[in-house]
N, C-alpha and C positions, 0 to 999 in steps of 0.2 A: 859789485853785486855778483854772486855766483851764477854760473850758467848751468848748474846742476838742476835738472828738472825733476829727477827722482833720486831719493837718497834712502837707503836702508842702513840702519845702524844696529849692529849686534842682535839681529833678529833670530829668534828661536821659535819654531813651530813643530807641533807634534800631532800624531794620530793616536789618541789614548796614551798609553805608556811609551810609545815609540817616537823618539825624537827624529824628525825627518830632516830638519835643517838646524844647524848649531852655530850661533854667533855669526850669521851672515851679514856682511857689510859690503855694499856696492853703491856706485853712483852711475847715473846715465845723464850725459850732457844734452842740452837742448839741440835738437836737429841731427843727432847722431844715430847710428845703428849700433847697438851693443848686443853682445851675445853671452849666454851662459852655456858652457859645454860640460858634458858629463855623461857617464854611462847610464843605462836604465836603472832606476831606483836610487840615483844619487841625490835626488831632492829638487831637481830642476822645476818640475811642475808645481811643487809645493811653494817655491819662491813666488811664482806668478799668482797662485791662489791667495797667498798671504798679502801680496800687494793689492790685489783687486777686491779684498774683503771677504772672500769665500771662506778663508780660514783665519781665525783670530790668533795672532802670535802669543806665545807665553811670555816672551821677553822681547825687548827692543822696540824700535819705532820705524815707521814708514812715512816719509814726507814727499809730497808731490807739489811742485811749484811753491814750495815754502810752507804748505799747509800740512798739518799732521793728519794723515788719513788712516792711522793705525786702527784696525778693527772697525772702521766705518762701514756703513751699509753699502753693499755693492752698487745700488742705484745712485747713491750720493756720489760715489767715486766716478761713475760713468758721467754724471752731470758735470763733474769737474774737468772732464776731458780725457779720462784714462779708460781705455776699453781693451778687453781681453778677447782674443780669438782662441777658443779652447782646443785642447788636444782632441783629435777624432772628429773635428768639424762641428758636430752637434747642431745641424740645421733642423728646421721644423719640416719633417718629411712629407706631411700631408698638405702643407701650404705650398702655393706656387713660389717660384723664384722671386717674382716681384713682391709678393706678400712677405717673404722672408726678409727682403731688403727693408720693407716698411717697418718690420719689427725692430730693426736697428735704430729706428728714429723715434722709439717710444718716449724718449726723454725730451723730444723737441716739439715746438709748436709753430715753427716757421715753415709753413707748407711749401712756399716757393724755394726756400733753401734746401729742403728735403728733396724736392723734385730735381733740383740742380745736382745735388750730390748723388742721387740715384743714376742720373745720366752720366755723370763722371765715372761712377763705378762701372757702368756698362762700357764706357770707353776703355777702361783698363781690362775688362773681361768681356769681349764681344760675344762670346758663346753664351753668356748669361742673358744678354738681350735677345738672342735668337730663341732662347728657351724660357722667356720671361713668364709664360703662362703654364709651364710644365711643373708638375709636382717636384719639389726638391729631392724627395726620396728616390726619384727615378734618374737622377744625375749620377755620373761616374764619381769615383772617389776624388779625382782631381778637380772636377767641376764643383763638387761640394766644398772643397777647400777654397776654391776661388769665391764661392758664394759666401763662405764664412768671413773671408777677408773683406769682401765687398760690403757685407752687412755691417762690419765694424766701421768702415769708411762713412757709411750713411749716418752714423752717430756724430760725425764731424769731430773726431778726437784730435787732441794735441799729441797724444802718445798711444801707441798700440803695443800690447803684449801678445806675442805670437808663441803658442805652445806647440812645439814639434810640427811645424807646417809640412815637413817632408814625409811624415809618418804614412806608410803604406803606398807611397807614390813611386812611379817609375823614375829613373834618373832624368829622363826627358822632361817629365812634368815637374819634377823638383826644380830643375833649371829654370823652367818657365815661371814657376811661382816666385822664385827668388829674384828673377829679373824684374818682375812687377813690384815686388817689395822694395827693391832699390829705386825704381821709378817713383813710387809713392813717397819715399823718403826725400828724394831729390826735388821732385816737382811740387809736392805739397808742404815740404818742410816738416813732415810728421816724424817725431821721435819714435824709435822702435827698439824694443827689447825682445830678442828672440832666444828661446831655449831650444837646443838642437842636439841630436845624436850624430847627425851628419856634420862632423867637425870641419871637413874640408870645405863644404859649401858655406857654412856659417863664417868661417875665418876669411873666406874670399870676399864676402859681401859686407861684413861688419867692420866698424872702425876700432872698437875696443872689446876685449873679451875677458871673461872670467872662467876659470876651470874649477868645477865643483866635484868633490870627492867625498863620499860618505857624509853628505850634509854640510861640508865645510868648503869655503873658498881656499884653494891651495895655491893658486897662481892667478895673476892678472897682469895685463899689459896691452899695448896696442896690438891689433891682430897681426900686423906685419911682423912684429917681434915674436909673438907666440908661434907663428908658423915655422920659425927657425929654431925653436927650442927643441932639444933632443927628446925631452919627456913627451911633448905634444906630438912630435913626429912618430915616436915609437908606439904610444898608447892610443892615439886618436887618428893619426893620418896613415898608419900602417907602413911607415917608411923604415926600411931595415938599416939604413945607414946610421941610425941613432946608435947602433952598436951594442956591445956587451954591457956598457954602463947602464943603458936603459933596461936591459934584461935583469940586471942585478937589482935595480930599484923595484921592478915588478915583483920579484921573488921576496923582497922585503916589504911587501904590502904597500907599494907605492909611497915610499918616503921621499917627498918632493923637496927640492932645494928651494 
């Protein structure tokens, strides 16, 4: 039996006449952290929105735990155990921190389990417990990102989709957020797919990675291998030792090997 919990096969999604992703195929194994790297506008967020049912693909299929979830209602997908943390946090600003967490449990009826998961979320993010009665809109950007992740945990997911968790955060807060993401993966066994512009951070925490360029997957491998590839060093890690060969590829509109 395959240990692939999420499988995308030749997925194409568009915004009107504009094709955002083209023939994307990827797999995420049970219990791993996978990442999709790419520049702004490459189509990273579109991949996550297609998985979670926010966008219906024009072609291809999405399977989660062996079930075809292509174009399914987002609420159904959440009930199956797949939850997205959106780009830009998108907390409910006028609700308290605690009530935001309760919103994460809207598909659940086990009150004792919900209370337990809220306490566990507070254990990961102690600052949220300190500010449980404060309006979420008054939190800092980093605290709102913590709240968005904690809200996803309260849904008791088997897999979390993280959309640009470092967006707008300081390097220190980014480090803190990713350390907690790794803890969630290791301690809860939660499978995670993260899309990121911060390639260095993503490659350091993830097990397997995909590089997205102009809506297409142009490279994939274990992150330890990707970190050593000249293309990745030159274009995403800013390391000059990749040399003239990398510069030449850039001038040729990134023709990847």
